[in-house]
C-alpha positions, 0 to 999 in steps of 0.5 A: 104966778104963785102955785098954791097947794090946796091943803096949805091954802085951806089953812091960809085962807082961814087964817087970813079970814080970822086975822082980818076979823080980829083987825090985825095986820100980818105984822101984828099977828106975827109979833103976837105969836113970836113969829116973823111976819114973812112966815105968816105971809107965806102961810096965808099964801099957801107957800109954806106948811103950817106948824102944829105949834103955830096953829095952836097958838094962832087958834087961841089968839084969834079965838078960832075955837079949834078951827085952825088946829083942826085944819092943820092936823088934817094937813099933817095927816095928809102929809104923813099918810101911807100908801093907801092914801086918798086921791091926789096923794103921793105914796111913800116908798114901801119898806124893802123886803129883807131877811138878813136883819142886822144885829144892832148894838145892845144898849139899855139907855142912851143919853140924848143928844147922841149921834146928832139926834136930839130929843124933840122935847128936851133939845140940846139940854138932853135927857136919858132915854130907854132904848127899845129892844125892838120896834113893838116896844116903843111906847105908843106904837099901838096908837093908844097913848102917843106922848113924850115917851113915844118921842123918847122911844123913836129917838133912842131907836134912831141912835142905834140905827145911825150907830149901826150905819156908821159901824157898817154892821152886817145885814140890811139896815134899810129894812128896820129903818123904813119899817120904823119910819112907816110906823112912826108916821101913822102916829103923827096924826094922832099926836097933838101940839108940840108932840106932833111937831116932835114926831114929824121932826123925828120922821124927817131924821128917819127919812134922811137916814132911809134916803142915804141907805137907799143911796148906798144900795144904788136905788137913787130914785127911791133915795131921792123920794125919801130925801124930798120927804125929809126936807118937807117934813123938817121944814114943816116941823122946825127941823132946820138942821135935818133939812140941811142934812137931807139937801146935802145928801141930795147934793152928794147924790147929784155928784154921784150922778155926775151932775155938779151943777144940780149938786151946787143948787142943792148945796146953796139951798142947804146954806139958805135953810138956817144961816144962824147955824154955823155947822150948816154953813160949813157943810154947805160950803164944803159941798159947794166947793166940791161942785165948783171943783168938778166944774173947774172953778179953781177960784170958787173952790179955794174961796169956799173951802177956805171959808169952810175951814175957818168957820169950822174952827169957830164951831161951838157946843150946839154945833158939836151936839147937832153935827158931831161929824164936823167937830173933833177928830171926826171933823178933821176926817170929814173936812179933809175928805171933802178937800181931797175929793175936790182937789182930786177933781180939780186936778183932773179938770185942770191937769195940774199935778201940784193940785193932785199933790195937795189932794194926796195930802188931804186924803192921807189926813182924812184916812189917818183920822177915820176910826177903825170901826168905820170900815166902809169909810176907810175903804172909800178913802183908801180908794180916794187916796189911791186915785189921787196918787194916780191923778198926779201920775204915781201909778205905782203908789196907787196900785200899792195902796189899793191892792190890800183892800181889793178883796173887801172893795170888790164885794162891797155894795155901797154906792160911794165905794163903787163910785170911787172904784170906777174912777180908779179903774178908769185912771189906772187903765191896763194896770187895774188888773194888777190889783186883782192879783192875789185877792 
């Protein structure tokens, strides 16, 4: 039985009625609109959200007089509604209350794409956008003139938040990110056509970042709520790359929770989002390999990790724009980090020290390629390297590696760091107390 969602089915039924009135098949309609016929089929069944751009084109072609556009806008309005929505809606997480506001980098202009953020209006061709000094300075936040400058403002602001997260600036970044996200989503129903899709694409990126920041806070339930919204909004607005990122983050969260089987499912879903993007395949394969390692499947880990490494060597310009963390020096660190973690996990399951030796090599490579400003990542990778040394039986090396960072580690609140610390504590046993000497 197919379970249809009421709002989506409302649009699908109207589309089917107008299509049949025009004497068109699904294939003919799809060809006329430059969409695949399976997309039209899913829309009519209520299995997929209609994009605003699709609704506008279908409205014109079928001479619907604005009917399809109106229904699609109403669905989008429901989708982006806040906590005070009507019956049957699921409220969005409230922005956390925080007084320790982060001090963001002071940048006047940003050249998009930057930090994996592309302008919804200009794509990978790029544009220069003014960076708002604060949320209230984003054009259109008053709801009076929502337009292309609104897209530029929210995209530019997002780059400062991502930069701050990467640099581990002091303060609670989740507060301004979620406040901006709530504001952004009040504007989506006010926009029209491609601008509505563009705002929803940005909302999906903000939701993915909000979810990850909640993961780092240890608030996994709220994190999953934001990540789920990110996937839904990304797929509704054509943001396949963001959907892949959010699904990957869901997989990381499942791994932190100790559920490798679920992590594998999320990674496979990420791979299926857009098979035409190389970087999404690389990231999904790395995550799948990691899950197989925890499950003790050496053969699948080797196959998938090798495939990911080969594919990473073929990433092109678009991949660099959309996923800069997978290319260049950053890519070397990212891939080596995943391989180190997977080999460490596999060595733990199989008890083979030769695998742990390889984990140490990759952990050293990753740590050597991580920029100094990524302080949190360096702490996590130092602990992973120490744990890999302990996994191969060299407890002395593990203690010597971990001791210098313990003062920073024991005060860190980020979940990934705390997760690595717990593993090292278990592996070292009684010798863990040696790390606390002279903190």
